[in-house]
C-alpha positions as CSV (number, residue, x, y, z in Angstrom):
1,M,-37.4,29.7,-4.8
2,A,-33.9,28.4,-4.4
3,N,-31.2,29.7,-6.8
4,Y,-30.2,26.3,-8.2
5,R,-26.9,25.8,-10.1
6,I,-27.2,23.2,-12.8
7,S,-23.9,21.5,-13.3
8,F,-22.4,18.7,-15.4
9,Q,-20.0,16.0,-14.3
10,L,-17.4,16.0,-17.0
11,Y,-16.7,12.3,-16.6
12,S,-19.9,11.9,-18.7
13,A,-18.0,13.4,-21.7
14,R,-14.6,11.8,-21.2
15,N,-14.9,9.8,-24.4
16,F,-15.7,12.9,-26.5
17,P,-12.6,15.1,-26.6
18,P,-11.6,17.9,-26.8
19,I,-12.7,19.3,-23.5
20,D,-12.8,22.8,-25.0
21,G,-15.7,21.7,-27.3
22,V,-17.5,20.1,-24.4
23,L,-17.3,23.2,-22.3
24,E,-18.5,25.4,-25.1
25,G,-21.4,23.0,-25.7
26,L,-22.5,23.0,-22.1
27,A,-22.3,26.8,-21.9
28,A,-24.5,27.0,-25.0
29,I,-27.1,24.7,-23.5
30,G,-27.3,26.9,-20.4
31,Y,-25.3,25.1,-17.7
32,D,-24.1,27.3,-14.9
33,A,-21.3,25.1,-13.7
34,V,-19.2,22.0,-14.3
35,E,-17.9,19.3,-12.0
36,P,-14.5,18.1,-13.3
37,F,-12.7,14.8,-12.5
38,G,-9.0,14.3,-12.2
39,G,-8.4,13.8,-15.9
40,N,-9.6,17.3,-16.6
41,Y,-7.5,19.3,-14.3
42,L,-4.7,17.5,-12.5
43,D,-2.1,18.6,-15.1
44,D,-3.2,22.3,-15.1
45,P,-5.9,23.4,-12.7
46,K,-5.2,27.1,-13.3
47,G,-5.6,26.6,-17.1
48,F,-8.8,24.5,-16.7
49,R,-10.4,27.1,-14.5
50,A,-9.6,29.8,-17.0
51,K,-11.2,27.8,-19.8
52,A,-14.4,27.2,-17.8
53,E,-14.7,30.7,-16.4
54,A,-14.2,32.3,-19.9
55,L,-17.4,30.5,-20.8
56,G,-19.3,31.6,-17.7
57,L,-19.0,28.1,-16.1
58,A,-18.3,28.0,-12.4
59,I,-16.5,25.1,-10.7
60,P,-18.1,24.8,-7.2
61,T,-17.3,21.1,-6.9
62,A,-14.8,18.6,-8.3
63,H,-14.1,15.0,-7.9
64,V,-10.7,14.6,-6.3
65,P,-9.0,11.2,-5.8
66,V,-8.9,9.8,-2.2
67,Q,-5.3,8.8,-2.9
68,L,-4.3,12.4,-3.6
69,L,-5.8,13.6,-0.3
70,D,-4.1,10.7,1.6
71,E,-0.7,11.2,0.0
72,D,-0.5,15.0,-0.1
73,R,-3.3,16.9,1.6
74,A,-1.5,20.2,1.2
75,K,-1.3,19.7,-2.6
76,A,-5.0,18.7,-2.7
77,I,-6.0,21.9,-0.8
78,D,-3.8,24.1,-3.1
79,M,-5.3,22.5,-6.2
80,A,-8.9,23.0,-4.8
81,K,-8.2,26.6,-4.2
82,T,-6.7,27.1,-7.7
83,L,-9.8,25.6,-9.2
84,G,-12.0,27.9,-7.0
85,L,-13.9,25.0,-5.4
86,E,-16.4,25.3,-2.6
87,T,-16.4,21.5,-2.0
88,V,-13.9,18.8,-2.6
89,V,-15.8,15.6,-3.5
90,L,-14.3,12.1,-3.0
91,P,-15.7,10.0,-5.8
92,H,-14.7,6.4,-5.1
93,V,-12.4,3.9,-3.3
94,G,-11.6,0.6,-4.9
95,G,-9.1,-2.2,-5.2
96,D,-6.9,-2.9,-2.2
97,A,-7.7,0.5,-0.8
98,R,-11.3,-0.4,-0.2
99,P,-12.0,-1.7,3.3
100,K,-13.2,-5.2,3.7
101,D,-15.1,-5.1,7.0
102,A,-16.8,-2.8,9.5
103,A,-13.5,-2.1,11.4
104,G,-11.8,-1.1,8.2
105,W,-14.7,1.2,7.1
106,A,-14.8,2.8,10.6
107,A,-11.1,3.6,10.3
108,F,-11.6,4.9,6.8
109,G,-14.4,7.2,8.0
110,K,-12.2,8.6,10.8
111,R,-9.5,9.3,8.2
112,M,-11.9,11.1,6.0
113,A,-13.2,13.1,8.9
114,E,-9.7,14.2,9.7
115,H,-9.3,15.4,6.1
116,A,-12.6,17.3,6.4
117,R,-11.3,19.0,9.6
118,H,-8.1,20.2,7.8
119,L,-10.0,21.3,4.7
120,S,-12.5,23.3,6.8
121,G,-9.5,25.1,8.3
122,A,-8.6,26.1,4.7
123,G,-12.2,27.3,3.9
124,L,-13.2,24.2,2.0
125,K,-15.8,21.5,2.5
126,L,-15.3,17.7,1.9
127,A,-18.1,15.4,0.7
128,W,-18.4,11.8,-0.3
129,H,-20.0,10.6,-3.6
130,N,-21.6,7.2,-3.4
131,H,-21.9,4.2,-5.7
132,D,-23.9,1.1,-5.0
133,F,-21.4,-0.8,-2.8
134,E,-21.8,1.7,0.1
135,Y,-25.3,0.4,0.7
136,K,-24.5,-3.3,0.9
137,P,-24.6,-4.5,4.5
138,L,-21.4,-5.8,6.0
139,A,-21.1,-8.9,8.2
140,D,-22.1,-7.0,11.3
141,G,-25.1,-5.4,9.6
142,S,-23.6,-2.0,9.3
143,R,-23.1,-0.2,5.9
144,P,-20.0,1.5,4.5
145,I,-22.0,4.7,3.8
146,D,-22.8,5.2,7.5
147,H,-19.1,4.7,8.5
148,I,-18.0,7.1,5.8
149,L,-20.4,9.8,6.9
150,A,-20.0,9.2,10.7
151,G,-17.6,12.2,11.2
152,D,-19.3,15.5,11.9
153,G,-17.4,17.3,9.2
154,M,-18.1,14.9,6.3
155,L,-20.7,16.0,3.8
156,F,-22.5,14.0,1.2
157,E,-23.0,14.2,-2.6
158,P,-25.8,11.6,-3.1
159,D,-25.8,9.9,-6.5
160,V,-29.5,9.1,-6.6
161,A,-29.3,6.5,-9.3
162,W,-26.5,4.6,-7.6
163,I,-28.5,4.6,-4.4
164,A,-31.4,3.0,-6.3
165,R,-29.0,0.4,-7.9
166,G,-27.7,-0.3,-4.4
167,G,-31.2,-1.5,-3.4
168,A,-31.9,1.4,-1.0
169,D,-34.8,3.9,-1.0
170,I,-33.5,7.2,-2.4
171,A,-35.8,9.5,-0.3
172,T,-35.0,7.6,3.0
173,E,-31.2,7.8,2.3
174,V,-31.3,11.5,1.4
175,Q,-33.5,12.4,4.4
176,K,-31.1,10.6,6.7
177,Y,-28.3,13.0,5.8
178,A,-30.4,15.9,4.7
179,T,-28.4,18.5,6.7
180,R,-25.2,17.2,5.2
181,V,-25.9,17.3,1.5
182,A,-23.4,19.5,-0.4
183,A,-24.6,18.7,-3.9
184,F,-26.6,16.1,-5.8
185,H,-25.8,13.9,-8.7
186,I,-29.0,14.1,-10.6
187,K,-28.9,10.8,-12.5
188,D,-31.4,8.4,-14.0
189,T,-31.3,4.6,-14.6
190,A,-33.1,2.7,-17.3
191,P,-35.4,-0.2,-16.5
192,E,-33.7,-3.5,-15.5
193,G,-32.5,-5.4,-18.5
194,V,-31.7,-2.3,-20.6
195,T,-28.0,-2.5,-21.6
196,V,-27.7,0.6,-23.9
197,D,-25.4,3.1,-22.3
198,D,-24.8,0.6,-19.5
199,G,-28.4,1.1,-18.4
200,W,-28.0,4.9,-17.7
201,T,-30.3,7.3,-19.5
202,D,-31.4,11.0,-19.7
203,V,-32.7,12.5,-16.5
204,G,-36.5,12.1,-16.7
205,A,-36.4,9.2,-19.1
206,G,-35.7,6.4,-16.6
207,I,-37.4,4.7,-13.7
208,I,-36.8,7.4,-11.0
209,D,-39.9,9.3,-10.1
210,W,-38.5,12.8,-10.0
211,N,-41.7,14.6,-9.3
212,K,-42.2,12.5,-6.2
213,L,-38.5,12.8,-5.2
214,W,-38.1,16.5,-5.8
215,P,-39.6,17.8,-2.5
216,T,-37.0,15.6,-0.7
217,I,-34.2,17.0,-2.7
218,A,-35.5,20.6,-2.3
219,A,-35.9,20.2,1.5
220,T,-32.1,19.6,1.9
221,G,-31.4,23.2,0.8
222,A,-28.6,22.0,-1.5
223,T,-28.5,24.0,-4.6
224,I,-25.9,22.3,-6.8
225,L,-27.5,19.8,-9.2
226,V,-24.9,17.8,-11.2
227,M,-26.0,15.9,-14.3
228,E,-24.2,12.6,-14.9
229,N,-24.4,9.6,-17.2
230,D,-21.5,7.2,-16.7
231,N,-21.4,6.1,-20.4
232,P,-23.6,8.0,-22.8
233,S,-23.3,7.3,-26.5
234,D,-24.2,10.9,-27.2
235,W,-23.0,13.3,-24.4
236,R,-24.6,16.4,-26.0
237,S,-28.0,14.9,-26.3
238,F,-27.8,13.6,-22.7
239,A,-26.7,17.0,-21.5
240,A,-29.4,19.0,-23.4
241,N,-32.3,16.7,-22.6
242,S,-31.3,16.4,-18.9
243,Y,-30.8,20.2,-18.6
244,K,-34.2,20.8,-20.0
245,Y,-35.9,18.4,-17.7
246,V,-34.1,19.5,-14.5
247,A,-34.6,23.2,-15.4
248,G,-38.3,22.4,-15.4
249,L,-38.1,20.8,-12.0
250,T,-36.4,23.8,-10.5
251,G,-38.9,26.3,-12.1
252,R,-36.2,27.7,-14.5
253,G,-37.7,26.0,-17.5
């Protein structure tokens, strides 16, 4: 049986400071790790790592802004090493920085692959975390996700609920890049029309058939499972309920 690490994307608790209390709560629930976003660590990566590790929480992955990697790759690498990361995860690209057509996405993908090559030389991996827009066909029929992951060095952090919201089949998309999965965002979405918590919900309480999907997840060999809810009204309840459900899927529960 795989030795899964159950992690928590701290963006899910951004509205519930202080971070110290969140980390203590996650450790008490039983989490192995956390996945911070820029707001958690950019000012003091060394201090953030010390807080997490004091509670027995590892930091194998973190969401790092694309802009930081583009503007100062050496700084991004140093910060990743200070945090103790295995994989740098790029979480989003938006606004004017988001390509508008296939040529733009192809160029973006080549740039990310170049970053991946440099990070590999520093002993780090680079992965992309999706939303729904990556699955919307472009004018030529191609999709942003396929341009982003075109480079050999680019890995993938599938956010399964965003794949579903993008209108794609989760199992098919995971299988397509099965050998490239660095970690999963284990995330559930409520039925269409539900607006509470922006339609996100506890893992196991939504519309995703986890029992059916689990063999596909397990077959990738990825062992980092990151819980996320983009806007929970109660982060602690979400964290506890989701941990219990996923622990059961992994055989831990």
